[in-house]
Gaussian input, Z-matrix of N, CA and C with variables (Angstrom, degrees):
# hf/3-21g

backbone

0 1
 N
 C     1     B1
 C     2     B2     1     A1
 N     3     B3     2     A2     1     D1
 C     4     B4     3     A3     2     D2
 C     5     B5     4     A4     3     D3
 N     6     B6     5     A5     4     D4
 C     7     B7     6     A6     5     D5
 C     8     B8     7     A7     6     D6
 N     9     B9     8     A8     7     D7
 C    10    B10     9     A9     8     D8
 C    11    B11    10    A10     9     D9
 N    12    B12    11    A11    10    D10
 C    13    B13    12    A12    11    D11
 C    14    B14    13    A13    12    D12
 N    15    B15    14    A14    13    D13
 C    16    B16    15    A15    14    D14
 C    17    B17    16    A16    15    D15
 N    18    B18    17    A17    16    D16
 C    19    B19    18    A18    17    D17
 C    20    B20    19    A19    18    D18
 N    21    B21    20    A20    19    D19
 C    22    B22    21    A21    20    D20
 C    23    B23    22    A22    21    D21
 N    24    B24    23    A23    22    D22
 C    25    B25    24    A24    23    D23
 C    26    B26    25    A25    24    D24
 N    27    B27    26    A26    25    D25
 C    28    B28    27    A27    26    D26
 C    29    B29    28    A28    27    D27
 N    30    B30    29    A29    28    D28
 C    31    B31    30    A30    29    D29
 C    32    B32    31    A31    30    D30
 N    33    B33    32    A32    31    D31
 C    34    B34    33    A33    32    D32
 C    35    B35    34    A34    33    D33
 N    36    B36    35    A35    34    D34
 C    37    B37    36    A36    35    D35
 C    38    B38    37    A37    36    D36
 N    39    B39    38    A38    37    D37
 C    40    B40    39    A39    38    D38
 C    41    B41    40    A40    39    D39
 N    42    B42    41    A41    40    D40
 C    43    B43    42    A42    41    D41
 C    44    B44    43    A43    42    D42
 N    45    B45    44    A44    43    D43
 C    46    B46    45    A45    44    D44
 C    47    B47    46    A46    45    D45
 N    48    B48    47    A47    46    D46
 C    49    B49    48    A48    47    D47
 C    50    B50    49    A49    48    D48
 N    51    B51    50    A50    49    D49
 C    52    B52    51    A51    50    D50
 C    53    B53    52    A52    51    D51
 N    54    B54    53    A53    52    D52
 C    55    B55    54    A54    53    D53
 C    56    B56    55    A55    54    D54
 N    57    B57    56    A56    55    D55
 C    58    B58    57    A57    56    D56
 C    59    B59    58    A58    57    D57
 N    60    B60    59    A59    58    D58
 C    61    B61    60    A60    59    D59
 C    62    B62    61    A61    60    D60
 N    63    B63    62    A62    61    D61
 C    64    B64    63    A63    62    D62
 C    65    B65    64    A64    63    D63
 N    66    B66    65    A65    64    D64
 C    67    B67    66    A66    65    D65
 C    68    B68    67    A67    66    D66
 N    69    B69    68    A68    67    D67
 C    70    B70    69    A69    68    D68
 C    71    B71    70    A70    69    D69
 N    72    B72    71    A71    70    D70
 C    73    B73    72    A72    71    D71
 C    74    B74    73    A73    72    D72
 N    75    B75    74    A74    73    D73
 C    76    B76    75    A75    74    D74
 C    77    B77    76    A76    75    D75
 N    78    B78    77    A77    76    D76
 C    79    B79    78    A78    77    D77
 C    80    B80    79    A79    78    D78
 N    81    B81    80    A80    79    D79
 C    82    B82    81    A81    80    D80
 C    83    B83    82    A82    81    D81
 N    84    B84    83    A83    82    D82
 C    85    B85    84    A84    83    D83
 C    86    B86    85    A85    84    D84
 N    87    B87    86    A86    85    D85
 C    88    B88    87    A87    86    D86
 C    89    B89    88    A88    87    D87
 N    90    B90    89    A89    88    D88
 C    91    B91    90    A90    89    D89
 C    92    B92    91    A91    90    D90
 N    93    B93    92    A92    91    D91
 C    94    B94    93    A93    92    D92
 C    95    B95    94    A94    93    D93
 N    96    B96    95    A95    94    D94
 C    97    B97    96    A96    95    D95
 C    98    B98    97    A97    96    D96
 N    99    B99    98    A98    97    D97
 C   100   B100    99    A99    98    D98
 C   101   B101   100   A100    99    D99
 N   102   B102   101   A101   100   D100
 C   103   B103   102   A102   101   D101
 C   104   B104   103   A103   102   D102
 N   105   B105   104   A104   103   D103
 C   106   B106   105   A105   104   D104
 C   107   B107   106   A106   105   D105
 N   108   B108   107   A107   106   D106
 C   109   B109   108   A108   107   D107
 C   110   B110   109   A109   108   D108
 N   111   B111   110   A110   109   D109
 C   112   B112   111   A111   110   D110
 C   113   B113   112   A112   111   D111
 N   114   B114   113   A113   112   D112
 C   115   B115   114   A114   113   D113
 C   116   B116   115   A115   114   D114
 N   117   B117   116   A116   115   D115
 C   118   B118   117   A117   116   D116
 C   119   B119   118   A118   117   D117
 N   120   B120   119   A119   118   D118
 C   121   B121   120   A120   119   D119
 C   122   B122   121   A121   120   D120
 N   123   B123   122   A122   121   D121
 C   124   B124   123   A123   122   D122
 C   125   B125   124   A124   123   D123
 N   126   B126   125   A125   124   D124
 C   127   B127   126   A126   125   D125
 C   128   B128   127   A127   126   D126
 N   129   B129   128   A128   127   D127
 C   130   B130   129   A129   128   D128
 C   131   B131   130   A130   129   D129
 N   132   B132   131   A131   130   D130
 C   133   B133   132   A132   131   D131
 C   134   B134   133   A133   132   D132
 N   135   B135   134   A134   133   D133
 C   136   B136   135   A135   134   D134
 C   137   B137   136   A136   135   D135
 N   138   B138   137   A137   136   D136
 C   139   B139   138   A138   137   D137
 C   140   B140   139   A139   138   D138
 N   141   B141   140   A140   139   D139
 C   142   B142   141   A141   140   D140
 C   143   B143   142   A142   141   D141
 N   144   B144   143   A143   142   D142
 C   145   B145   144   A144   143   D143
 C   146   B146   145   A145   144   D144
 N   147   B147   146   A146   145   D145
 C   148   B148   147   A147   146   D146
 C   149   B149   148   A148   147   D147
 N   150   B150   149   A149   148   D148
 C   151   B151   150   A150   149   D149
 C   152   B152   151   A151   150   D150
 N   153   B153   152   A152   151   D151
 C   154   B154   153   A153   152   D152
 C   155   B155   154   A154   153   D153
 N   156   B156   155   A155   154   D154
 C   157   B157   156   A156   155   D155
 C   158   B158   157   A157   156   D156
 N   159   B159   158   A158   157   D157
 C   160   B160   159   A159   158   D158
 C   161   B161   160   A160   159   D159
 N   162   B162   161   A161   160   D160
 C   163   B163   162   A162   161   D161
 C   164   B164   163   A163   162   D162
 N   165   B165   164   A164   163   D163
 C   166   B166   165   A165   164   D164
 C   167   B167   166   A166   165   D165
 N   168   B168   167   A167   166   D166
 C   169   B169   168   A168   167   D167
 C   170   B170   169   A169   168   D168
 N   171   B171   170   A170   169   D169
 C   172   B172   171   A171   170   D170
 C   173   B173   172   A172   171   D171
 N   174   B174   173   A173   172   D172
 C   175   B175   174   A174   173   D173
 C   176   B176   175   A175   174   D174
 N   177   B177   176   A176   175   D175
 C   178   B178   177   A177   176   D176
 C   179   B179   178   A178   177   D177
 N   180   B180   179   A179   178   D178
 C   181   B181   180   A180   179   D179
 C   182   B182   181   A181   180   D180
 N   183   B183   182   A182   181   D181
 C   184   B184   183   A183   182   D182
 C   185   B185   184   A184   183   D183
 N   186   B186   185   A185   184   D184
 C   187   B187   186   A186   185   D185
 C   188   B188   187   A187   186   D186
 N   189   B189   188   A188   187   D187
 C   190   B190   189   A189   188   D188
 C   191   B191   190   A190   189   D189
 N   192   B192   191   A191   190   D190
 C   193   B193   192   A192   191   D191
 C   194   B194   193   A193   192   D192
 N   195   B195   194   A194   193   D193
 C   196   B196   195   A195   194   D194
 C   197   B197   196   A196   195   D195
 N   198   B198   197   A197   196   D196
 C   199   B199   198   A198   197   D197
 C   200   B200   199   A199   198   D198
 N   201   B201   200   A200   199   D199
 C   202   B202   201   A201   200   D200
 C   203   B203   202   A202   201   D201

   B1=1.4227
   B2=1.4850
   B3=1.3839
   B4=1.4110
   B5=1.5538
   B6=1.3442
   B7=1.3742
   B8=1.5393
   B9=1.3618
   B10=1.5478
   B11=1.5443
   B12=1.2937
   B13=1.4852
   B14=1.4856
   B15=1.3893
   B16=1.4186
   B17=1.5267
   B18=1.2858
   B19=1.5460
   B20=1.5649
   B21=1.2683
   B22=1.4768
   B23=1.5073
   B24=1.3060
   B25=1.5182
   B26=1.5727
   B27=1.3574
   B28=1.4317
   B29=1.4421
   B30=1.2937
   B31=1.5112
   B32=1.4321
   B33=1.3765
   B34=1.5405
   B35=1.5060
   B36=1.3124
   B37=1.4155
   B38=1.5176
   B39=1.2721
   B40=1.4741
   B41=1.5618
   B42=1.2891
   B43=1.5245
   B44=1.5250
   B45=1.3254
   B46=1.4785
   B47=1.4993
   B48=1.3405
   B49=1.4651
   B50=1.5430
   B51=1.4323
   B52=1.4392
   B53=1.4781
   B54=1.3718
   B55=1.5465
   B56=1.4830
   B57=1.3046
   B58=1.4966
   B59=1.5548
   B60=1.3784
   B61=1.4759
   B62=1.5199
   B63=1.3986
   B64=1.4446
   B65=1.4654
   B66=1.3467
   B67=1.3999
   B68=1.4677
   B69=1.3088
   B70=1.4861
   B71=1.5200
   B72=1.2544
   B73=1.4394
   B74=1.5601
   B75=1.2614
   B76=1.4721
   B77=1.5355
   B78=1.2365
   B79=1.4681
   B80=1.5533
   B81=1.2517
   B82=1.3934
   B83=1.5505
   B84=1.2805
   B85=1.5007
   B86=1.5003
   B87=1.3031
   B88=1.4363
   B89=1.5042
   B90=1.2222
   B91=1.4922
   B92=1.5122
   B93=1.3425
   B94=1.5007
   B95=1.6039
   B96=1.2474
   B97=1.4610
   B98=1.4781
   B99=1.3060
   B100=1.4472
   B101=1.5185
   B102=1.3227
   B103=1.4342
   B104=1.5092
   B105=1.3442
   B106=1.4241
   B107=1.5360
   B108=1.3267
   B109=1.4464
   B110=1.4748
   B111=1.3292
   B112=1.4679
   B113=1.5650
   B114=1.3378
   B115=1.4789
   B116=1.5006
   B117=1.3298
   B118=1.4257
   B119=1.5078
   B120=1.3934
   B121=1.3625
   B122=1.5585
   B123=1.3457
   B124=1.4475
   B125=1.5361
   B126=1.3047
   B127=1.4291
   B128=1.5395
   B129=1.3220
   B130=1.4509
   B131=1.5401
   B132=1.3410
   B133=1.4345
   B134=1.5257
   B135=1.3119
   B136=1.4693
   B137=1.4609
   B138=1.3344
   B139=1.4759
   B140=1.5674
   B141=1.3226
   B142=1.4697
   B143=1.4777
   B144=1.4253
   B145=1.4288
   B146=1.5005
   B147=1.3410
   B148=1.5265
   B149=1.4513
   B150=1.3236
   B151=1.4387
   B152=1.4870
   B153=1.2938
   B154=1.4356
   B155=1.5329
   B156=1.3471
   B157=1.4437
   B158=1.4914
   B159=1.3326
   B160=1.4720
   B161=1.6122
   B162=1.3486
   B163=1.3940
   B164=1.5352
   B165=1.3850
   B166=1.4948
   B167=1.5685
   B168=1.3488
   B169=1.4632
   B170=1.5040
   B171=1.2729
   B172=1.4562
   B173=1.5539
   B174=1.3097
   B175=1.4596
   B176=1.5393
   B177=1.3099
   B178=1.3953
   B179=1.5054
   B180=1.4239
   B181=1.4297
   B182=1.5210
   B183=1.3460
   B184=1.4845
   B185=1.5020
   B186=1.3008
   B187=1.4872
   B188=1.5550
   B189=1.3443
   B190=1.4753
   B191=1.5097
   B192=1.2550
   B193=1.5364
   B194=1.4465
   B195=1.3142
   B196=1.4921
   B197=1.5309
   B198=1.2924
   B199=1.4718
   B200=1.5197
   B201=1.3056
   B202=1.4687
   B203=1.5442
   A1=107.66
   A2=117.40
   A3=120.50
   A4=113.00
   A5=116.82
   A6=120.66
   A7=109.61
   A8=115.14
   A9=119.68
   A10=107.42
   A11=119.73
   A12=121.39
   A13=110.49
   A14=117.14
   A15=120.33
   A16=112.58
   A17=115.92
   A18=123.13
   A19=107.77
   A20=123.80
   A21=125.06
   A22=111.27
   A23=117.09
   A24=122.99
   A25=106.70
   A26=116.00
   A27=120.46
   A28=116.30
   A29=117.18
   A30=122.16
   A31=115.43
   A32=114.90
   A33=120.86
   A34=110.42
   A35=116.65
   A36=121.85
   A37=114.58
   A38=115.46
   A39=120.89
   A40=109.16
   A41=116.69
   A42=119.03
   A43=108.69
   A44=119.07
   A45=119.88
   A46=109.39
   A47=118.78
   A48=121.08
   A49=115.72
   A50=114.32
   A51=114.93
   A52=114.29
   A53=115.21
   A54=117.95
   A55=108.54
   A56=119.80
   A57=118.63
   A58=106.31
   A59=111.73
   A60=116.23
   A61=114.87
   A62=117.32
   A63=119.24
   A64=113.50
   A65=119.01
   A66=121.49
   A67=114.31
   A68=119.58
   A69=124.15
   A70=107.55
   A71=118.72
   A72=122.10
   A73=108.44
   A74=113.25
   A75=121.16
   A76=110.77
   A77=119.61
   A78=119.85
   A79=114.38
   A80=116.57
   A81=125.60
   A82=108.03
   A83=113.58
   A84=116.10
   A85=111.41
   A86=121.38
   A87=123.54
   A88=112.94
   A89=120.94
   A90=125.19
   A91=109.47
   A92=116.30
   A93=119.68
   A94=106.85
   A95=112.14
   A96=118.28
   A97=108.13
   A98=118.36
   A99=121.24
   A100=114.26
   A101=117.30
   A102=123.32
   A103=107.41
   A104=117.31
   A105=119.29
   A106=107.81
   A107=117.96
   A108=123.89
   A109=106.93
   A110=116.83
   A111=121.92
   A112=110.45
   A113=117.33
   A114=116.17
   A115=112.51
   A116=117.67
   A117=121.84
   A118=109.57
   A119=118.88
   A120=122.03
   A121=112.61
   A122=116.17
   A123=122.03
   A124=110.86
   A125=117.99
   A126=121.16
   A127=113.64
   A128=117.73
   A129=123.36
   A130=114.40
   A131=117.88
   A132=120.25
   A133=109.99
   A134=117.10
   A135=120.15
   A136=108.66
   A137=119.23
   A138=123.15
   A139=107.31
   A140=120.64
   A141=119.86
   A142=111.32
   A143=116.18
   A144=117.55
   A145=113.30
   A146=114.58
   A147=118.58
   A148=106.55
   A149=122.14
   A150=123.52
   A151=113.56
   A152=114.88
   A153=119.42
   A154=115.97
   A155=114.90
   A156=118.20
   A157=110.78
   A158=120.38
   A159=125.38
   A160=106.32
   A161=116.60
   A162=121.11
   A163=110.78
   A164=113.83
   A165=117.09
   A166=110.95
   A167=116.85
   A168=120.67
   A169=116.77
   A170=116.62
   A171=120.65
   A172=111.11
   A173=115.56
   A174=120.44
   A175=104.75
   A176=115.76
   A177=120.92
   A178=110.33
   A179=114.58
   A180=121.74
   A181=103.07
   A182=115.12
   A183=120.16
   A184=111.45
   A185=116.14
   A186=117.22
   A187=105.50
   A188=117.60
   A189=117.47
   A190=107.76
   A191=115.47
   A192=119.12
   A193=111.43
   A194=113.62
   A195=123.44
   A196=105.16
   A197=116.01
   A198=121.24
   A199=109.78
   A200=115.78
   A201=119.64
   A202=105.98
   D1=129.30
   D2=-179.74
   D3=-75.47
   D4=167.39
   D5=-178.73
   D6=-65.52
   D7=-37.00
   D8=176.77
   D9=-58.83
   D10=-49.06
   D11=-179.60
   D12=-57.36
   D13=-50.08
   D14=-179.71
   D15=-56.93
   D16=-44.72
   D17=177.80
   D18=-61.76
   D19=-39.59
   D20=177.84
   D21=-70.43
   D22=-37.84
   D23=176.93
   D24=-60.56
   D25=-52.25
   D26=179.92
   D27=-62.10
   D28=-44.36
   D29=170.56
   D30=-52.20
   D31=-43.23
   D32=178.61
   D33=-63.87
   D34=-45.49
   D35=179.71
   D36=-64.46
   D37=-32.84
   D38=174.44
   D39=-67.93
   D40=-42.93
   D41=176.01
   D42=-58.88
   D43=-48.26
   D44=-174.49
   D45=-71.89
   D46=-30.91
   D47=176.09
   D48=-57.25
   D49=-30.64
   D50=179.23
   D51=-68.86
   D52=-22.92
   D53=179.88
   D54=-91.59
   D55=-32.17
   D56=-179.12
   D57=-152.31
   D58=99.17
   D59=-174.62
   D60=-64.45
   D61=-23.74
   D62=177.81
   D63=-112.80
   D64=48.57
   D65=-175.45
   D66=-66.05
   D67=156.55
   D68=177.08
   D69=-95.29
   D70=132.53
   D71=177.67
   D72=-125.34
   D73=155.89
   D74=-178.44
   D75=-127.08
   D76=122.41
   D77=-179.98
   D78=-110.73
   D79=155.28
   D80=179.50
   D81=-148.33
   D82=130.62
   D83=-179.01
   D84=-123.37
   D85=15.61
   D86=-179.68
   D87=-59.70
   D88=-80.99
   D89=-176.40
   D90=-90.26
   D91=-36.21
   D92=-174.04
   D93=-135.77
   D94=165.39
   D95=167.76
   D96=-81.51
   D97=114.51
   D98=-178.73
   D99=-130.20
   D100=138.91
   D101=175.54
   D102=-136.50
   D103=125.87
   D104=-170.65
   D105=-135.90
   D106=145.84
   D107=176.63
   D108=-135.90
   D109=154.28
   D110=-178.38
   D111=-73.21
   D112=123.07
   D113=-177.60
   D114=-66.26
   D115=-28.16
   D116=-176.69
   D117=-54.17
   D118=-31.96
   D119=-179.41
   D120=-67.35
   D121=-13.72
   D122=-175.55
   D123=-117.46
   D124=36.11
   D125=-175.79
   D126=-61.21
   D127=-24.62
   D128=-179.77
   D129=-96.40
   D130=14.62
   D131=-179.50
   D132=-68.11
   D133=142.70
   D134=-173.45
   D135=-81.01
   D136=152.54
   D137=-179.81
   D138=-59.98
   D139=-34.22
   D140=177.98
   D141=-61.86
   D142=-48.06
   D143=-178.33
   D144=-65.17
   D145=-36.54
   D146=177.51
   D147=-61.67
   D148=-47.46
   D149=-179.23
   D150=-61.08
   D151=-39.21
   D152=176.16
   D153=-64.47
   D154=-39.87
   D155=173.25
   D156=-59.87
   D157=-43.48
   D158=-176.64
   D159=-62.09
   D160=-41.49
   D161=-177.45
   D162=-65.15
   D163=-30.87
   D164=-177.13
   D165=-81.88
   D166=-2.35
   D167=-179.54
   D168=101.60
   D169=2.68
   D170=171.10
   D171=-70.20
   D172=153.68
   D173=-179.55
   D174=-118.33
   D175=156.53
   D176=171.43
   D177=-140.97
   D178=126.50
   D179=176.65
   D180=-157.61
   D181=74.21
   D182=-176.65
   D183=85.98
   D184=-12.68
   D185=173.70
   D186=-160.28
   D187=165.06
   D188=173.76
   D189=-91.16
   D190=137.35
   D191=-178.29
   D192=-141.13
   D193=147.84
   D194=175.47
   D195=-117.78
   D196=116.04
   D197=-179.15
   D198=-130.67
   D199=127.05
   D200=-178.68
   D201=-146.26

């Protein structure tokens, strides 16, 4: 993982932390590096923060996920 990817991962986690400081995350390292959290925990996330997460490389499909 490049420094840029790590920075984007950390920035995304900092955004999510503002909404739920003790969020639950799920990791998987089988085929890809994956970190996922339940989107329902972030129902109040602003459209601006959601867009920023997507720009950083996060995905959302029922949950926020980082896959590289």
